[in-house]
C-alpha positions, 0 to 999 in steps of 0.5 A: 690193721685188723678188721674185727666182724661186728653185727648190729646189736641194737639201737638205743636212745641216750638217756640225756639227749634222746639221740639214737645210738647204734651199738655194734657188738663184736661177732666173737667177743664182748666189745661194743662200739657206740655210734651217736646217729640221726633219727633218720639214719636210726629209722633207716636201720631200724626198719630194715631190722624190723623188716618193715617195708613201705609202699615206695622205696626210702633212700637206702632202698632205693640205693640198694636198688640201683646197685642191684639194677647195675650189678654192683654188689656190697661186699662189705663195710668198715667203720674205719677210723675215728678222728675228732670224735667223728666216725668214718666209714668205707663201703666196698663195692664189686662189679664183675672184677672191679672193686671199689671202696667208697666213703660213707657215714657209718650209719649210711654204711651200716643201713646198706650193709643190713639190706645187702646182707654184707658184713659189717667190720670195725677197724681195730685202731677205732675199737683201740681208741675208745675201749678202756685201757684197764692196765693203764688205768691201774697203773696211773691209779685212776679207779674209773676212766671215762671210757670205762664209765661208758663201757660199763652203761653200754654193757648194763643196757637192756636192749629190750628196754631202750630199743628204739621204737618205730 
């Protein structure tokens, strides 16, 4: 299945629950992927996006320091699946000629990818599960599906107004 290159567009807050939402956006397109994440994970991503450093390493910084000390590089991360409302991700690691893929939460994978300046991919099948199928909706006579409502909300969000603040 095709891997779609994406970047961290923003971290916003769900207006109903105040839970952070990581918004990934397609590099060469308009599709987005909203992933509800925890506050600690949002903080880890936001601190790297804003280039905020602390006197002591935070968990993701420590992880990167350990990987670098062992000459292990993060080649890329991928949001690989969506099952039962849970996103799955993998981190592709390389050490010399050895390559390994490790299971991870998408928020942790993205936090590490930002620190490693590694590519972030989303499997096309994941986007297919959350993006509205406009042709199917038209055939079925539905004016707006739940997916279309979320897509519209996400497209209209102003990141400057809803961006997670440290």
